[in-house]
C-alpha positions as CSV (number, residue, x, y, z in Angstrom):
1,X,64.5,63.8,20.2
2,X,61.6,66.3,20.9
3,X,61.6,67.7,24.4
4,X,58.8,69.6,26.0
5,X,59.1,72.1,28.8
6,X,57.2,69.7,31.0
7,X,60.3,67.4,30.9
8,X,62.2,70.0,32.9
9,X,60.4,69.8,36.3
10,X,62.2,72.0,38.8
11,X,61.6,69.4,41.5
12,X,64.0,66.9,39.9
13,X,66.3,69.6,38.6
14,X,69.5,68.1,39.8
15,X,68.8,64.4,40.0
16,X,71.1,62.1,38.0
17,X,73.4,64.7,36.5
18,X,75.7,62.1,35.1
19,X,72.9,60.5,33.1
20,X,71.3,63.7,31.9
21,X,71.1,65.0,28.3
22,X,72.9,68.2,27.4
23,X,69.5,69.9,27.0
24,X,68.6,68.9,30.5
25,X,71.9,70.2,31.9
26,X,71.5,73.5,30.1
27,X,68.0,73.9,31.5
28,X,69.4,73.2,35.0
29,X,72.2,75.8,34.4
30,X,69.7,78.4,33.3
31,X,67.6,77.8,36.4
32,X,70.7,78.4,38.6
33,X,71.8,81.6,36.9
34,X,68.3,83.0,37.0
35,X,67.4,82.4,40.6
36,X,63.8,83.2,41.3
37,X,63.1,84.0,37.6
38,X,61.9,80.9,35.9
39,X,60.3,83.0,33.1
40,X,63.7,84.3,32.0
41,X,65.2,80.8,32.3
42,X,62.4,79.4,30.0
43,X,62.8,82.3,27.5
44,X,66.6,81.6,27.4
45,X,66.1,77.9,27.2
46,X,63.7,78.4,24.2
47,X,66.4,80.7,22.6
48,X,69.0,78.0,23.3
49,X,67.0,75.2,21.7
50,X,66.2,77.4,18.7
51,X,69.8,78.3,18.2
52,X,71.0,74.7,18.5
53,X,68.3,73.5,16.1
54,X,69.7,75.8,13.4
55,X,73.2,74.4,13.7
56,X,74.8,71.2,12.5
57,X,74.9,68.5,15.1
58,X,78.0,68.5,17.3
59,X,79.2,71.8,15.8
60,X,78.8,73.8,19.0
61,X,79.9,73.9,22.6
62,X,76.9,74.3,25.0
63,X,78.6,77.0,27.0
64,X,79.0,79.2,24.0
65,X,75.3,78.8,23.0
66,X,74.4,79.6,26.7
67,X,76.6,82.6,26.7
68,X,74.9,83.8,23.5
69,X,71.4,83.6,24.9
70,X,72.1,85.0,28.4
71,X,74.5,87.8,27.5
72,X,73.7,91.0,29.5
73,X,70.6,89.5,30.9
74,X,71.9,86.7,33.1
75,X,75.6,86.6,32.3
76,X,78.5,88.3,30.5
77,X,81.1,87.8,27.9
78,X,83.4,90.9,27.7
79,X,86.7,91.7,26.0
80,X,89.5,91.6,28.6
81,X,90.4,95.2,27.9
82,X,86.9,96.6,28.3
83,X,86.8,97.2,32.0
84,X,84.0,99.7,31.6
85,X,81.7,97.2,30.0
86,X,82.6,94.6,32.6
87,X,81.5,97.1,35.4
88,X,78.4,98.0,33.4
89,X,77.3,94.4,32.8
90,X,77.9,93.3,36.4
91,X,76.0,96.3,37.7
92,X,73.1,95.4,35.3
93,X,73.1,91.8,36.5
94,X,73.1,92.8,40.1
95,X,70.2,95.2,39.6
96,X,68.0,92.2,39.0
97,X,68.2,91.7,42.8
98,X,68.3,95.3,43.8
99,X,72.0,95.0,44.6
100,X,74.9,97.3,43.8
101,X,78.6,96.8,43.9
102,X,80.9,99.0,45.9
103,X,83.7,99.3,43.3
104,X,85.9,101.1,45.8
105,X,85.8,104.2,43.6
106,X,83.7,105.8,41.0
107,X,83.4,104.0,37.7
108,X,82.0,107.1,36.1
109,X,85.4,108.8,36.7
110,X,87.9,108.2,33.8
111,X,90.8,107.8,36.3
112,X,89.0,104.9,38.0
113,X,90.0,102.4,35.3
114,X,93.7,103.5,35.0
115,X,94.9,101.0,37.6
116,X,92.1,98.5,37.3
117,X,92.0,95.3,35.4
118,X,89.2,92.7,34.8
119,X,90.6,90.3,37.4
120,X,90.6,92.9,40.2
121,X,87.1,94.1,39.2
122,X,85.8,90.5,39.2
123,X,87.3,90.0,42.7
124,X,85.7,93.1,44.0
125,X,82.3,92.1,42.6
126,X,82.7,88.6,44.0
127,X,83.5,89.9,47.5
128,X,80.5,92.3,47.5
129,X,78.1,89.7,46.2
130,X,79.2,87.1,48.7
131,X,78.0,89.5,51.5
132,X,74.5,89.2,50.0
133,X,74.4,85.5,49.5
134,X,75.4,85.5,45.8
135,X,78.4,84.0,44.0
136,X,80.1,85.5,40.9
137,X,81.4,82.7,38.6
138,X,83.8,83.1,35.7
139,X,84.3,80.5,33.0
140,X,87.2,80.1,30.8
141,X,86.3,81.6,27.5
142,X,89.4,82.6,25.7
143,X,92.5,84.7,26.5
144,X,90.9,87.8,25.2
145,X,87.6,87.8,27.3
146,X,86.0,87.5,30.7
147,X,82.8,85.5,30.9
148,X,80.5,84.4,33.7
149,X,77.3,84.6,35.7
150,X,75.9,85.0,39.2
151,X,74.1,82.3,41.3
152,X,72.9,82.0,44.8
153,X,75.8,81.0,47.1
154,X,73.8,78.0,48.3
155,X,73.8,76.6,44.7
156,X,77.6,76.4,44.6
157,X,77.8,72.6,44.6
158,X,75.1,72.0,41.9
159,X,76.8,74.7,39.8
160,X,80.2,72.9,40.1
161,X,78.5,69.6,39.2
162,X,76.7,71.1,36.2
163,X,79.9,72.8,35.0
164,X,81.8,69.6,35.1
165,X,79.0,67.7,33.3
166,X,78.9,70.4,30.6
167,X,82.7,70.6,30.3
168,X,82.9,74.2,31.5
169,X,86.1,75.2,33.2
170,X,84.4,77.3,35.9
171,X,86.0,79.1,38.8
172,X,85.0,81.7,41.4
173,X,85.2,85.3,40.3
174,X,87.8,85.9,43.0
175,X,90.1,83.3,41.4
176,X,90.4,85.0,38.0
177,X,94.0,86.1,37.3
């Protein structure tokens, strides 16, 4: 099925989720994780469709393709042991809205990471972002990585619905253990 960008009108973005195609759900997800930046969402959607078109049918999970096209621009997928990269990517994502995380210490200091793990860093970022009306989400990638994105807090319910429809095991950044 050929789909044009006109088929993804923002006004009907979240109508009939249960009847929507995977492409439509992915477009809606990209809109949520790029609040106020439809150009980036469109670029990522084009990248998603191009990547999917090059693969055999049913040989991919949508969340992995999305993770690939948004990495370090609108989301993250970081090895569990790489706390420095986790702080860097969250800081970079927050910079899109001129926000910064108070990490309760100096991530430039080598000692900062001695007692920190990814779960505590995600919790700190979640709490800080919540103060500004944003939610840090984490999705279950694999045991060796942390993955997620940021949305406006007001979009929590549509995000949960989309995640369910796409088969993404999603939780708040503060719930990562």
